[in-house]
C-alpha positions, 0 to 999 in steps of 0.5 A, spaced: 569 439 267 576 442 269 574 449 269 568 447 273 573 444 278 578 450 278 571 455 280 570 450 285 577 449 288 581 455 285 587 452 289 591 447 284 595 444 290 588 442 294 585 440 287 591 435 287 591 433 294 583 431 293 585 427 286 590 423 290 585 422 296 580 420 291 584 415 287 586 412 294 579 411 295 580 415 302 576 421 304 580 428 304 581 431 310 577 437 312 580 444 309 578 451 312 576 455 306 578 463 305 572 466 308 572 462 314 579 463 315 578 471 314 572 471 319 577 467 324 582 472 323 577 478 324 574 475 330 581 474 333 583 481 332 576 484 334 577 480 341 584 483 342 581 490 340 576 489 345 568 487 344 566 493 348 569 497 343 566 500 337 571 497 332 572 491 336 565 489 336 564 491 328 570 486 327 567 480 330 560 482 327 564 482 320 568 475 322 562 472 324 558 474 317 565 471 313 564 465 317 557 464 315 559 466 308 565 460 308 559 455 310 555 457 304 561 456 300 562 449 302 555 447 301 556 450 294 562 446 293 559 440 296 552 441 292 555 442 285 560 437 286 555 432 287 549 434 283 553 437 277 561 435 277 561 428 279 555 426 273 559 430 268 566 426 270 563 419 270 560 420 263 567 423 260 571 418 264 566 412 262 561 412 257 564 417 253 571 413 252 567 407 250 563 411 245 570 414 242 573 407 242 567 404 238 567 410 233 574 409 232 573 401 231 568 403 226 572 407 222 578 402 222 572 397 220 570 402 214 578 402 212 578 395 212 572 394 208 574 400 203 581 396 202 577 389 201 573 393 195 579 395 192 582 388 192 576 385 189 575 391 184 582 389 181 582 382 181 575 382 177 579 387 172 585 382 172 581 376 170 577 380 165 583 382 161 586 375 162 579 372 159 580 377 153 587 374 152 585 367 153 579 368 147 584 371 142 588 366 137 595 364 140 599 359 136 603 354 140 601 349 146 605 352 151 603 359 150 595 356 151 597 352 157 600 358 161 594 363 159 590 357 162 594 357 168 594 364 169 586 365 168 585 360 173 590 363 178 586 370 177 579 366 178 581 363 185 584 370 187 577 373 185 573 368 189 578 369 195 577 377 195 570 376 194 570 372 200 574 377 204 569 383 202 563 379 205 567 378 212 569 385 212 562 387 210 559 383 216 564 386 221 563 393 219 555 392 219 556 389 226 560 395 229 556 400 226 550 397 229 554 397 236 556 404 235 549 406 233 546 404 239 551 407 243 550 414 240 542 413 241 543 413 248 546 420 247 539 424 247 537 421 254 544 423 257 543 430 254 537 430 258 540 428 264 546 433 264 541 438 263 538 437 269 544 437 272 546 443 269 539 446 272 541 443 279 548 447 278 545 454 277 540 453 283 546 451 287 549 458 285 543 462 286 542 459 293 549 461 294 549 468 292 542 469 295 545 467 302 551 471 301 547 477 299 542 476 305 548 475 310 551 482 308 545 485 308 544 483 315 551 485 317 550 492 314 543 493 318 547 490 325 553 495 323 548 501 322 544 500 329 551 500 332 553 507 330 552 512 325 553 511 318 558 517 318 562 513 323 562 507 318 564 512 312 564 519 312 564 519 304 559 514 303 552 514 304 549 508 308 542 504 307 540 507 314 543 514 314 543 517 321 542 525 322 548 530 324 549 532 331 547 539 330 539 536 330 536 534 336 537 527 335 538 521 340 545 521 339 548 528 340 554 527 345 560 523 343 564 517 345 571 516 342 573 509 340 580 506 339 580 508 332 579 515 333 572 515 330 566 518 334 560 515 336 554 519 338 550 518 345 544 522 347 545 527 352 537 527 353 537 520 353 540 520 360 534 524 363 529 519 359 533 513 363 533 516 370 526 519 370 523 512 367 518 516 363 516 515 356 517 520 350 514 521 343 519 520 338 519 521 330 522 516 326 527 519 321 528 513 317 525 506 315 527 500 319 526 493 318 526 489 324 531 483 325 527 479 329 521 478 333 524 482 339 525 488 335 519 493 332 519 495 324 519 503 323 517 507 318 520 514 316 516 520 319 511 516 323 511 518 331 512 513 336 512 512 344 519 510 347 521 509 354 527 506 357 528 499 360 533 497 366 538 493 363 537 494 356 543 496 351 545 504 351 544 503 343 536 501 344 530 503 347 523 500 347 518 503 342 511 502 342 506 503 337 499 502 338 499 494 341 505 493 338 512 493 342 519 492 341 526 494 341 528 500 336 535 503 335 536 510 338 540 512 331 533 512 327 529 517 332 528 524 334 525 526 341 520 531 340 519 536 345 
């Protein structure tokens, strides 16, 4: 239970604060988490660099994605706390303590029963020895009186020990029944906590799936904004862009504030000015992010044309009856 709390809230000070608010029966104030904080700093830095610059635009996109991850993290914590941690804590602090208390009582009753059995056994042994002495021939009236008195005393003690044994046996049986009934409920508790554990696993699965999808979308956005060698000259992107030596849309350079280069087509200007259409070959597969975009398959040929007011990084693509925006870095104009 404690380690689950650490997983959901790594900050020990925050855990202490939540514990205090819980004991005071008050709602803890909303706290911004680390991904949301990082996202806000990225957005602020991107705004300062300028949303119109490549680096500033990329920072803003990354910041928005980090904030979405922060929201997913918050949902994971809430779901896990409600469906897994709270039932576990209620059992440990409630039913489990009751079971442990009754089991300890049962152990004490067993010790009392063992002690009563031992006293009764000793009383019986002493009475037996006294009877043997009483049956022997002894001279003198005083000696016989003393033995008779001792025998009566031991007999009374034996009867008292037997009564004590019956009482302690009854108390032990009653406590054993109470403990047995409590332990029989453990099976249903296990089934309940198994469902809670399954809910916890599903919450984690949803969280990691969301994070993966967010980062995948971010990678696509960054890939549409600029070539992969702009992002990292030493790594291969999911959607690589051809080099400037080929006849690709994206041949002339625009330098960003970070000193890296984004390519912009020289023949794209002619295409935009003439307002006509051209055939273009698709270089890489592309999955449309929304209904306004057109999905592409590598090596297929489509018709592209410019639309007034459209972003310079995009063209309108047409394939049969399908039409939508396509990123220019995925295309090669055909003569």
